[in-house]
N, C-alpha and C positions, 0 to 999 in steps of 0.2 A: 663449151664442150657439151655434147648431148649424148646421153646414154642410149643404147640400142633398145628396141622394143621389148626384148626378153628381160631387159633390166628395168622395165616400167618407165620408159622415157615418155616424152610428150607424144601426143597423138599424131603429129606430123613427122616423127622421127622413125626411120626404118631400121632394119637390121643393118649390120656393117656394110651391106651392098647398097649404099645410099644412091638414089637416083638424082640426076641433075636438078629436076624441078623441085625436089625436096630441099636441096641445098639453097636454091634461090629463095624458096619460101622462108627458110630459117633466117637467111640474111635480111630479107625484107622486114621481118618482124623486128630484128635488132635495129635496123636503120630507122624504122618508123618510131620505135620507142625513144631513140636518141634524137631524131630529126623528123617530126611529124610532117614537115613540108617536103620531104624527099620522096619521090615516087620510085617504085621498084622498076626493074628492067622490063617487066611485062606491061607496065603502064598502070598496074593496079596499086592500091595503097591500103595497107593494113593499119587500122587505128590502134591507139594505145590501149583502148578498152578491150579490143579483140585480143591483142597480145597478152594482156593481163589474164583474160579468161583462159587462153591456151596454157599459160603457166599454171593457173589454178588446177586445170585438169591434170597436168603433168605431176604436180605435187600429190594429188589425190591417188594417182595410179601407182606411185612408188610405195611399196609396202614397207612395213617396219623391218621385216626380215631382209629385204634388199638393202635398205639403208644400213642395217647392222653389218651386212657383208661388206659393203663399201667401206665403212669406217674401220672395220677390223683389218681389212687389207692395208688401208692407208696407215693405221696406227702401227702395224707390225713393221712396215718399211721404215717409218720414222724412228721407231724405237731402236733399230739397229744402228742407224747413222748417229743418233743422239747419244747412244751408249758409249761410242768411241770418243766422244768429246771429253768424258770424265773417267773412263775406265782406267786410263793410264795415270791418273792423278796420284793414286796411292802406289803405283808400280814403278814410277819414274826413278825414285831414288835407288831401287834395286837394279833397274835397267842400266842406269849410268854407272853403277858400281860394277855390274857384270862386264860391261864393255870398257870400263875405266876411261870414260870420256865425259869431261865436265860440261862440254857443250850440249850434251844430250838433254839436260833437264828442261831447258826452254824449247829446244828445237823439236823434240819428240811431240810436244803439244802444239807448237806453232806450225810445224809442217802440215799437220792435218787441217788446222784452221785456215792457214794461208791457201792451201789447195782448195778447201771448201769455199772460201770467200771469192776467190778469183774467177771461178767458173759459174757462179750462180746465175748471172744474167744470160750466159750462153745457154744453159739448160732451159731457161724460161722461153727463149726464142725458138729453140729446137722443138720444144713441146708444142708451140704454136704451129709449126710446120708439119711435124710428123705425128702429132697426137700425144695426149698425156700418158696413156698407159704404156705405149711403146717406149717413150722416153724414160719413164719410171723403171721399166724392166732393164733398160740399158744401164741406168745409173746404179741400180742395186748390183748388177753384175760387175761393174767396174769396182764398186766398193768391196765386194767379196774377193776379187782378184787382189786388191791391195791388202786385204786382211790376210790372205794366204802368204803373200810375200813378207808381210810383217812377222808372221809366226816363224817363217823360215830364215829370217835375217841372221847373217853371220858377222855383221859389223854395224857400228852405229851409223855409218854412211848409208848402208843398205836399208836399215830400219827407217831412217829419216826419209829416204826416197820412197819407200813403200807407204809410209804414212801420208806422203803427198798424194800418191795415187789413190789411197783410201779417201782423202779429202775431196778429190775431184769427183768421185762417185758419190760420196756422202753429201756434197753440196746439192746435187739434184735430188737425192733421196729425201733430204730435209725440205726442199722447196716444193716438190710436186704435190704432196698431200694438201698443202694450203691452197694451191691453185685448183685442185680438184674440188675441194669444199666450196670454194668461191664460185665455181662453175655450176655446181649441183644444187645449191641451196639459196633461197632468197636472203637478202641482207639481214633482215630482222631475226633470222634463225641461225645465222652463221656463228654468232658468239658462243652458242652451245658447242658446236662442233670444233671451232677453234679452241675452246676451253678444253675439250677432250684431247686434242693434239698437244696443247700446252701441258696438260697433265701428264701425257705420255713422255714428253720431253723432260719434265721435272722428275718423274718416277725413274726414268733412265739415268738421270743425273744422280738420283739417290742410290740406285742399284749399282751404277757403274763403279764408284769408288769401293763399295763393299765387295763386289764380285772381283774387281781388280786386286783388292787386298787378300781375298781368299785364295785366288789362283797364285798370287805371288808368294804367299807364306806356306801354302799347303802343296802346291804342285809346281808350277813354273809361270813366270811372267808371260811366256809365249802363249799360254792358254787365254790370255786377255784378247788375243786375236783369233785363235782357233775356234773360240766359242761362237764367232760370227758365222762360221760355215754351215753348221746344221740348222741354225735358226734362219740363216739367209736362204738356204734351200727351201725351207718351209715358207718363207716370205715370197719367194719367186713363184712357188706353186700356188699359193693363195692368190697372188696378184694375177697370175695367168688365167686361173679358172673363175675367179669371182669378181675381179675388177673389170666390169664390162662397160667401157666408155667408148665414145665415138671414135672410130678409126677413119681418118681422112684418106687412108691408102695413098699417100703422097709418093709418087715415083722418086726414087733416091736421087737421080740426077737433077731433076727439077727442084727437089727439096733443098739439096745442097746449094744449088745456084741461088735460091731465094734467101739463104742465110747471110746476114751482114758480117762477112768474115773480117773485113777491115775494122769495123767497129768492135768486133769481138777481140781481135788482136790488140787493139788500142786499150780497151778497158782491162783486159787480163794483164797486158804488159805494164801499164801504168800502176795497177794495183799491186802487182808483184814487186816492182821497184820500190814503191813507198813502204810496203810492209817489211821487205827485207832490210831497207835502210833503218827502220825503227828497231829491227831485230839486232842489227850490227852496232847501232849507236851506243857508245858508252860501255860496251861489253867486249866485242872483238876488235872494234875500231873506235877511236875517239870521235866525238860528235863533230869536231872540226876537221876530220880527215877527208881526204879527197874522195875516198870510196863512199862514205855516208853522204857527203854533200852532193856528189854526182847522182847517186841513186835518188835522193830526194828531189833534186832539181829536174832531172829528166823524167822522173815519175810524175811530177806535177805538170810538166809540159805535155806529157803523153795524155794525161787525163784531160787537160785543156783541149788538146787536139780531138780527143774522143767526143767531148761535148760539142765542139764546132762541127765535126763531121756528122754527128747524129742529127743536129738541128738544120744543117744546110745541104747535106749530100745524100745521106743514107735513104734508100728507097723503102726498106723495111727496118727501121731503127731497132737496135737491141733494147734500148730504153727510150721510148718516145718522150721528147721534151714536154709534151702537153700534160703529162701526168704531174708535173711539178708546178703548174700554174695556179694551184689552189692552196689556200692558207693551211687547211688541214693536212695536206700532203707534206708540205715543207716542215711543219711542226712535228707531225707524227714520225717522219723519217728521222728527224734530228733527235728526238727524245728516245726513239727506239735504239739508236746507237749508244746513248748514255745508259739505258737500262741494260742492254746486253753486256756492256763493259762491267757494270756493277755486279750483275748476277754471276757472270763467269769468274769475276774477281774473287767471289766467295767460294764457289765450287772448286776452283782450280788451286787457290792458294791456301785455303783453310787446312787441307790435309798436310801441307808443309808446316803450318803452325802446330798441328797436333803431333807431328813426328819430331820436329826439331825442338820445340819448347816444352811439350808435355811428355816427350819420350815414348809416344805410342808407336806400335808397329803398323805395317801397311793395312792390315785388316781392321784394327781398331780405329785408325784414322778415318776410314770409310764409315764406320758405325757412328763415330762422333759427329759426322756431317749430316746425319739423318734429320735432326730437327729443322735444319735449314731447308732442305729440298722437299721433305715430306709436307711441311706446312705450306710451302709454295705450291706443291702439286694439288693438294686438297682445296686450297683457297682459289686456285685457278678455275676449277670446275664451278665453284660457287659464284665466282665473278662472272662467268659466262651466263649462268642462269639469271643473275641480277640484271645484266645488260639486256637480255632477251625480255625479261619481265617489265623493266622500266623504260627501255629504249635509250637510256642515258649511258653514253660511253665516256663523256668528258670528266664526270665526277670520279669514277673509278680510276681513271688515269692519274688525276691530280692527287687523290687521297693515297693511292698506292705508292707513288713516288715520294710523297711526304713521309709516310710510315717507313719506307725503305731507307730513306735518308737517316731517320732516327735510329733504325736498327744497325746500319753500318757505322754510324757515329758512335753508338754504344760499344761496338766491337773494339774501338780504340782503348777501351778500359778492360779488356780481357786479362791483361797482365802476363808476367813471365812465370807465374805459378798457377796450378789448376784451381779455378773457381767454377765449379760445375753449375751452380745456379746461374751465373752470368753466361757461361758457354751455351747452355740450353735456351734460356729466355731470350738472349740477344739474337740467336740464330732464328728463333721462331718469329720474332718481330720483323727481322729483315726478310724472312721468307714470305710472311703474309703481305708485306709491302710490295714485294716483287711480283706477286701473282697476277694482278689485273693487267699488267703491261706486257704480257706475252701476246694477247689477242686484241685488246681494246684499241691500240694504235692502228692495227690493220683494218679494223672496222671503220675508224675515222678516215683512213685513206680511201676506202672503197665507197664512201658516201658520195664521192664526186666522179667516180671512175665508170667509164662505159664498159659494157661486157667485152668488147674487143680488146680492151686494155687491161683486163684482169690479170692475165699472165705476166705482162710487163710490170704492172704495179706491184704484184705480189713478189715477183722475183727481185724487184728493186728493194722491197721491204726486207726480204731475206738477205739480200746483199748488204744492206745497211747493218743488219744485226750481225752478220758474219764479220764485217769489217770491225764492228765494235768488239766482238769476242777476241778477234786476233790482236787488235790494239791492246785489249785488256791484258792478255798474257804477256805481250811484248813490253808494254810500258811498265806493268807490274814487275817483270823481271829486271828491267833497267833500274827501277827504284830500289828493288831489293839488293841487287849487286852493288850499286853505288853506295848505299847506306852501309852494307857490310864492309865494303872497301874503306869507307871513312873511319871505321872502328879498328882498322888493322893495327894502328899504333898502340892502342890500349890492349888489344889482345896479345900483341907481341911482348908487352911488358909483363903479362901474366903467364902466358903459355910458352913464350920463346918465339923468335922470328920464324922458324921452320914450321912449327905447328900452327901458328897464327896465319901463315900463308894459305893453309888448307881451308880456313874458314873466312877468307876474304874474297871480295869480288865475285866473279863467276864460279870460283871454286867452292863457294859456300853451299850452293844448292846440291852439289855432287858429294858433299862431305857429311850429310846428315847422319849416315850410318856410323860415322866415326866418332860421334859425340859420346856414345855409350862406352867407348874404349878409353876415354880420357880419365885421369885421376879424379876421384870424387870431388876434390876441392875446386877443380877447374870446370866441371860440367855446368854448374849454374852460371858461371861467367859467360860461357859460350851460349847458353840458352837465353840469357839476358840480351846478348848481342843479336841473336836471331829475332827476339821479340821486338827490339828497337826497330829493326828493318821491317818486320811485319806491321808494326803500328803505323809506320809512315805509309805503307800501302793502303791500310784501311782509311787513313785520312784522305788519300788520293781518291778512293772509290766513294767516299762520303761526298766529296766535292763534286764528283762526276754526277752522282745521283741528284744532288741538289740543283745542279745545272739543268738536268732533265725536268725537275719539278718546276723550275722557272719557265721553261719552254712550254710546259703543259697549259699555261694560262692563255696561250695563243690558239689552243684547240677550240674550234667552234662546234657547239652542239647542233645537230640537225636531226630531222625525223628519219628514222630508218625505214626504207621502203619495204613493202610487203609484196611488191611485184618482182618478177624474176624472169630474165631471159637467159636461157642456157646457150653458151657460145660454142659454135662448131669450129674446130681447128682445121688447118689445111690451107693450101694455096688459094682456094676460092675466097676464103675470108680475107687473106692478105691482099689479094688483088682488089677486092671490094674496098678495103681500107685505103689503098693507094688511089683508086679512082675517086673516092669520096674526098680524100685530102686535096687532090688536085682540083676538084670541082669547087669546094668551099673550104679553103684553107683556114679561114678565120672564124668558122662557125663550128668549133669542136663541140661545144655544149652551151647553147644560149642560156643566159640567165645566171651563169656561174663565172665568177672571177676571183681574184686573189683578195678575198675579204673574209 
């Protein structure tokens, strides 16, 4: 993607009214840098040295003010979508109590994350066809529509459906800022800007539970969603006037025809079936029930068909198989899933620990979470500068996952009574460990990726992380419900069968507010039961993070390039990709293989 000239783009980029010879020139530069032996359609050939010089001019002509405006617009859009990942964490107990629906505790969070994860690859390919800015404006608009419906919900069913709509828009709003940074800046500088985006994500994670707690206790839980509307309007205005990126002006009919609809339906359908099966398993249906088994089996079959279709049939694949041929790509995608699971496991489930075990209200449970997310936010920016200064991304990945494993492991010793020294220190350790792995794995992936594949590779990275966060909430909920259900006999002997039923299985998450109404002698018994379930979840997330640490040893350190080719979106680039693939299908990037 290339910015327009009033946005200080490269010398050969024009205003939005791009001429055909300018498009060809840009494509020629990209092709030459990737394949020096390929001549352009005019018969001329641009050398790698000339392309690097062009990029150097582009970087010099972009002022600090213009860069600041770009990043401000991207950060505002990301903040909104990331905020709704955690803003409901402290409000969910109140929401499920308001609607008197036990199924809400997990589904209010999972509906957003499932909708978020399922459509990420779709938004990435749409941005390749219609342009980054245009797609980002649409995603923010869909997100705001979902926010309004959430605020107006009259039932748990309506709220869950509205959260899914929010997730569809939020998926693109989270994805597009990373793609824009990848298009605009050379590889050796991206760690700083990725660090900024990661910091915004972590700050929103910190602010989310606190804001959610304030609204829930002082006003209404509905303001957790109303708050998006004024800030969303500001974000749309900022993006419209200041985010000046290349507009391919793709005709709608031709653009829609170029989208891989079959591939999109397969990946969305397969993802939804698998995630919903994980949601149902052990909670609403037994793991060996026909519903869960069919969802899992058909989900896996659909994902398999998607992989086969993308590699053999699709003209413009949603996720090109070639991006997975490198060792760094496979390792980074895998460990990013583990990191996402562990990080959200803390931000989503720690508030439940604070409310159920420590007796905190919604507001204070958000405040108690600050050591975890603030330490992660600040350290993320520092990690970005370290990677830029040293050029080393492998060491921060490994060290971060190791420290994160220690921090989450220590959380298994928080206990069923307040130990504030442990609560603060253990969260800080886990937060510091999580910080490098928001951006460093994406840097590792992009060391092997062509400019034409930046959108697909980045959307695949976001897709992997969204899958991780969704699985984290789902699997964590399954572990919690099953452990609470296993303690039903003991609780029945102390509280009586009827009261014990309210704190067993899936009912436990919806009954947090009822703990304070129990007789004083029974409160600690119930809190200990909740802690036993929470401890098992922390053990799970510790094992997940340690698995990511082991995977990090397969990351290969490479030199970060200082050269940069900005990629232009649109049908012209897609057609060039198709012609290039048909001409030389086995020469995607000479000299690079799975090693």
